[in-house]
C-alpha positions in Angstrom: 0.0 0.0 0.0 1.4 3.4 -1.0 0.1 6.9 -0.1 1.5 9.8 -2.1 0.6 13.4 -1.7 0.6 15.2 -5.0 -0.3 18.6 -3.6 -1.3 19.6 -0.1 -2.0 23.2 1.1 -4.8 25.6 1.7 -4.7 26.3 -2.1 -5.0 22.8 -3.5 -5.0 19.2 -2.4 -4.7 15.8 -4.1 -3.3 12.4 -3.0 -3.1 9.0 -4.5 -3.5 5.7 -2.6 -2.4 2.7 -4.5 -1.4 -1.0 -4.6 0.2 -2.8 -7.6 -3.3 -3.5 -8.9 -5.4 -0.4 -7.8 -4.9 3.3 -7.9 -7.3 5.8 -6.2 -7.1 9.5 -6.4 -8.2 11.3 -3.3 -9.5 14.7 -4.3 -8.2 16.8 -7.2 -8.1 20.4 -6.0 -5.4 21.2 -8.5 -5.7 21.7 -12.3 -5.9 18.6 -14.5 -2.6 19.6 -16.1 -0.9 19.8 -12.7 -2.4 16.5 -11.6 -1.1 14.7 -14.8 2.4 16.1 -14.1 2.4 14.9 -10.6 1.1 11.5 -11.5 3.8 11.2 -14.2 6.4 12.1 -11.5 5.5 8.9 -9.6 5.1 6.9 -12.9 1.3 6.6 -12.8 -0.6 7.3 -16.0 -4.1 8.7 -15.8 -5.5 5.7 -17.6 -4.4 3.6 -14.5 -6.6 5.6 -12.1 -9.5 3.4 -11.0 -11.4 6.1 -9.1 -11.5 9.6 -7.7 -12.9 9.8 -4.1 -13.9 13.3 -2.9 -13.8 14.4 0.6 -15.9 17.5 0.3 -17.0 20.2 -2.2 -14.6 23.1 -1.5 -12.7 24.2 -4.6 -9.2 23.4 -3.2 -10.3 19.7 -3.3 -12.4 19.5 -6.5 -10.8 22.0 -9.0 -9.7 19.3 -11.4 -12.2 16.4 -10.7 -14.5 17.1 -13.6 -11.7 17.6 -16.1 -10.1 14.2 -15.2 -13.4 12.4 -15.1 -14.5 13.6 -18.5 -11.1 13.1 -20.2 -10.3 9.6 -18.9 -13.8 8.3 -17.9 -12.8 7.9 -14.3 -15.6 7.1 -11.8 -16.1 9.7 -9.0 -17.2 8.7 -5.5 -18.7 11.1 -3.0 -21.3 11.3 -0.3 -24.7 12.3 -1.4 -24.4 15.7 0.3 -21.1 16.4 -1.4 -22.5 15.4 -4.8 -25.3 17.9 -4.6 -22.9 20.6 -3.3 -20.2 20.1 -6.0 -22.3 19.2 -9.1 -22.3 22.8 -10.5 -18.6 23.3 -9.9 -17.3 20.1 -11.6 -19.7 20.3 -14.6 -21.5 17.6 -16.4 -19.8 14.2 -16.2 -20.9 10.8 -17.7 -23.8 9.3 -15.7 -21.9 6.0 -15.5 -19.1 7.8 -13.7 -21.3 9.0 -10.8 -20.9 6.9 -7.6 -22.8 8.0 -4.5 -22.2 6.1 -1.3 -23.8 6.2 2.1 -22.3 5.2 5.4 -20.9 1.9 4.2 -17.6 0.5 3.2 -17.0 -0.4 -0.4 -14.3 -2.0 -2.6 -12.3 -0.5 -5.5 -10.2 -3.2 -6.9 -8.1 -4.8 -4.1 -8.6 -1.8 -1.8 -11.4 -1.6 0.7 -12.4 2.0 1.1 -13.8 3.2 4.5 -15.2 6.7 4.5 -15.6 8.4 7.9 -17.3 11.6 9.0 -15.1 14.7 9.7 -16.1 17.9 11.5 -15.8 20.6 8.7 -18.0 23.3 7.3 -19.1 21.5 4.2 -22.3 19.7 3.1 -21.4 16.1 4.1 -17.6 15.9 4.4 -15.6 12.7 5.0 -12.1 11.4 5.3 -11.0 8.0 3.9 -9.2 5.0 5.2 -7.8 2.4 2.7 -7.1 -1.2 3.5 -5.5 -3.9 1.4 -3.6 -7.1 2.1 -0.3 -5.2 2.0 -1.2 -2.5 4.5 -3.5 0.5 5.3 -3.4 4.3 4.9 -5.8 7.2 5.5 -6.3 10.8 4.5 -7.6 13.0 7.3 -7.6 16.7 6.6 -10.0 19.6 6.9 -11.1 19.0 10.4 -11.8 21.6 13.0 -11.4 19.2 15.9 -10.9 15.5 16.5 -13.7 13.4 17.8 -13.9 9.7 18.8 -15.3 8.8 15.4 -12.2 10.1 13.6 -9.8 8.5 16.0 -11.5 5.1 15.7 -11.4 5.4 11.9 -7.6 6.1 11.9 -6.6 3.8 14.7 -4.3 1.1 13.4 -3.7 2.7 10.0 -0.1 2.3 9.0 0.2 5.6 7.3 -1.9 8.8 7.8 -1.9 12.0 5.9 -2.9 14.3 8.8 -3.9 18.0 8.8 -1.6 20.5 10.4 -3.2 23.6 9.0 -2.0 26.5 11.1 0.0 27.8 13.9 -2.3 29.4 16.5 -0.1 32.4 17.1 0.5 33.0 13.4 -3.2 32.9 12.7 -4.0 35.3 15.6 -1.4 37.8 14.5 -2.0 37.5 10.8 -4.0 39.7 8.4 -7.1 37.6 8.0 -10.4 39.2 9.0 -11.6 38.2 12.4 -14.6 36.2 10.9 -12.2 34.1 8.8 -9.9 33.5 11.9 -13.0 32.4 13.9 -14.0 30.0 11.1 -10.5 28.5 10.8 -10.1 27.8 14.5 -13.8 26.8 15.0 -14.9 23.2 15.6 -15.7 22.9 11.9 -12.7 24.7 10.6 -9.1 23.4 10.4 -6.7 21.6 12.7 -3.8 23.5 14.3 -0.3 22.2 14.7 -0.7 21.7 18.4 -3.8 19.6 17.9 -2.1 17.6 15.1 0.7 16.7 17.6 -1.9 15.3 20.1 -3.6 13.3 17.4 -0.3 12.0 16.0 0.7 10.8 19.5 -2.6 8.9 19.9 -2.2 7.3 16.5 1.4 6.1 17.0 0.3 4.6 20.3 -2.2 2.5 18.3 0.2 1.4 15.6 0.6 4.1 13.0 4.2 4.1 11.7 4.2 6.9 9.1 2.6 10.4 9.5 2.7 13.0 6.6 1.5 16.4 7.8 -0.6 18.2 5.1 -3.0 21.0 4.3 -0.6 23.5 5.6 -1.8 27.1 5.3 0.3 29.3 3.0 -0.3 32.3 5.3 -0.4 30.9 8.8 2.1 28.0 8.8 5.3 26.8 7.4 6.8 23.3 7.1 9.5 23.4 9.8 7.2 24.9 12.3 4.5 22.3 11.7 7.1 19.5 11.8 8.8 20.7 15.0 5.5 21.3 16.8 4.3 17.8 16.1 7.8 16.3 16.8 7.9 17.9 20.2 4.4 16.7 21.0 5.5 13.1 20.1 8.7 13.3 22.1 6.8 14.6 25.1 5.0 11.2 25.0 8.4 9.3 24.6 7.7 8.7 20.9 10.8 9.3 18.8 11.5 9.9 15.1 12.9 7.0 13.3 12.6 4.6 16.2 8.8 4.8 16.6 7.5 6.8 13.6 8.4 8.4 10.4 7.3 12.0 10.3 7.3 14.2 7.3 5.6 17.3 5.8 4.0 17.3 2.4 5.4 20.2 0.4 2.8 22.7 -0.6 3.1 24.0 -4.2 6.3 22.8 -5.8 6.2 20.1 -8.5 8.6 18.1 -6.3 5.6 17.7 -4.0 4.8 14.6 -6.0 7.7 12.8 -4.5 6.2 12.8 -1.0 5.4 9.1 -1.0 5.2 6.8 1.9 5.2 3.0 1.4 3.9 0.7 4.1 
């Protein structure tokens, strides 16, 4: 099982979970052209993509979904609420490519896909955990807080792409209007570095070996700060880099972002 972040920031997000047999794109909040370049960088052709699974309808997660679906006839999976909310943005796609799921697990190739609810200000948002015979991985971003449902969904996953959106002090001192600051730090906003550290420690205690920090704000965070905040939180729980966990940060906008790949 592999999990690669193609892009991950407040401006655009996409990842791919894959085995030798099955390849699933998680969101495509980047242009179709950028997505193809990133996939090529990890030697995946768009014709190999078996499905696109969408977490929610915000543009930094769906910008390129319609383009890729129409061009390569890729099925798109989303919750019912997300479908209704994103239909206009992604444009008309072939009826046979529409996949609406409820609160059930489903299989795509040799990967079992397990959606789980996330606390975010969207219609019906979800994260995804992926399980195969070779391992497990999950994408958990765009969360204002962490509840028991999220922890239970992530517990035991080998690799997790985990949100570390902002530094609390940078957000407080930044130029965003107060209403936007309140939204970001609200219970349906985005996860701060400190909270990501607490979640990371909980996950490692339950078997997670690889954590990739993602969805970093371009204005209210930067990679070394996110990394060190989470690293310090882990070490305060006697969890050490290399020995107990591999910790990394997904680069935000560079094309080399495509090389942020963790294999389990």
